[in-house]
N, C-alpha and C positions, 0 to 999 in steps of 0.2 A: 676512471675519469670522475673528478669530484662533482657532486650534485650542485647545480646552479640554484641559488636561493635569492629571492628578493628580500626576505627578512631572515633573521637568525632562526634556528630551530626553536620550536615551542617546547619548554620542558618544565613549566610550572602551572599551577592552577589559574593564575591571573593572566598568563601570557595570551590566551585566546581572546579575552575581553579587551586587552590593550590593542591587539592587532585588529579586532573588529572596529574599534573606534578609530584607529589610524586609517583603515581603508575607507571608512565612511567619510572622514574629513578629506582624505585624498580625492575620493570620488566627487564630493560636493565641490571641492576646489577646481577639479578638472572640468566639471560641467559648467561652472560659472566662468571659468577662463575661456572656454570655447564659445560660450554664449556671448560674453562681452566682446571678445575679439571679432566674432562674426558680425555683431551689430555695428561695431566700429567700421568694419569694411563695407557693410551694406549702406550705412548712413553716409560714409565718405563718398560713395559712388552716387547714391540717390540725391543727396543734398549738396553736391559739389557746387562751386561757384559758377553762376550762369550769367549770361548777358542780362542787362537791366530789364529788358522787356520780358524775360523768361522767369524772373524771380517770383516766387510764390509769397503770398502774404503770411505774416507770422501767425501761428495758430495759438489759441489760448491753451493753457495747461489742462490736462485731463485728470481730474481728481482721483477717479477710480484706478487709473494706471499708476499714478504716483503712490497711492496707498498699497497697491499690489507689490511694487518693487521695494517698498519699505517693510511691509509686514512679512512677506515670505522670507527674506534674509534674516529678519529678527527671529522668526520662529525657528529657522534652521540653526541659528547661532545659540538659541536657548536649548535646543536639543543637544548640541555639542557640549554646552556648559553643564547641563544636568547629568548627561552621560559620563562626562569626564570627572565631575565631582563625585559621582557614585563610585567610580573606579578608584579615585584618589583616596576616598574615605576607607574603602575596603582594604587598600594597600597599607593604610596607616594604623589599622586596628588589628593587631595580631590576636589569634584565638587564645583563650586562657590556658590551654594545654600546650602551648608552643614550647619547643625546646629552646633554651637560651644559650646564646654564644656571644662572646665579647671579642671585638676586633679593634685594633689600634693601627692607624695609618702612620707610617714613618718613612721619610725619604731614605730609600725607595723600596719599601716592602710593606706587607700586611702581616701583623702579628695577631694570631687568633688564640683565644683561650676558651676551653670548654669547662663547664662547671665541674665535671668529673676529674679535671686535672690535666687532660691532654692539651698540649700546646702545638701550634703549627706556624710555619712561616710560608706565606704566599700559597697556602692551601687551606681549604675548608672541607672537612668530611661531614656529611649529613646523611640521614636515612631517607629513603624514598617514602612518600606518602605521609610524612610527619611535618607539621608546621614548624618553622624555625624562625626565631626572633633574633636578629643580630643587632647588638648595641655597639655603636661606633663612637670613637673619638680620634683625635690626632695629637701627635707629640710635637708637631712643628707648624706645618702650613695646612691649608685646606686640601684634602684629598676627596675622591669620590669612588665609592665601592659600586662597581657596575658589572652585572652578570647579564649579558645580552639574551641568553636563552631563557632566563627567568623574567625578563622585562622589568628588572628592578635596578634602581640607581639611587644612592643616598650619599650625601656629602658627609665627610668626617671633618668636624670643625674643632680647632684647638680650644680648649677650655670649656667645652660643653659636650653633652651626650646627645646623639641622635639615634634613631632606630628604624628598622624596616623589618618586614618578614616575607617569607615565601614558603611555598610547599612544592617541592620537586615531584614531578609525576613519573619520571622514569630514570632508572640507573644510568650512569654515564659520567663522563668527565667534561666539564664545561668551562669556557674561558672566564677569567676574572680580570678586569682591568681597573686601573685608576683613570677616571675620565675627567679629572680636573687637573689642568697643567700645574705641576708642583715643582718644577726645576729642571735642571739640565738632563737628568736621567729619567724623566717622567715616562718615556716610552718603554722603559725597562721594568716599570712597576706593574708587572703582570703575574698572574697566578692561575689557579684552577679550583673549581668546586667539584669535589668527588661525591657523587650521589650513589649510595650503596643500599643493598637490601638490608632490612632491619637487623637480621641475625649477623650479617657481615659487619654492619656498623657497630653493633655491641661488641663483637670480637675485636674490632679495631680499637674501640674505646677502652677496652680492658687491657690492650697491649698484647693480645695473644696472636695477632697477625701483623 
């Protein structure tokens, strides 16, 4: 029986940080949703329309309360912003020793070129525990290189180069998708990232396996 997951498997160094931020935002959203819905229900009942003689006089605003419900959401939103910005910057700055790979999106495939000469179609072989920088472009329309297990997604744009990086944490085969609608066969633009032990990767790179 397949394992039930709320999120894809974590298989990169950045995946845990992305998921922590996701659950924090989800938790805050859930708390405020329940709070606001509960207050609406309570106020609807308590301050419902009454007979003229039962109406209560309007009350003046309470400055402290108004500051509270303004400052608290502001502080929480700033926490989200700073936390997200830190992750974004980390995802955009590959380590200087990163392995370089070039990928081109084309309807409807990914063409991958390794500096050592190996080429791949709809596959990307990488070593475990080694940062990998992928430089992207497109031959036709906008595509998007998306590996859910790594929590990385980057658009491939015609006429320009973009890049992203990741470091896989465990060997395995992981889904690769194009997550930008690119035409009638967009759903078939799928592939896989094969994460290998360093020795196995070197053997694959040299063509001995």
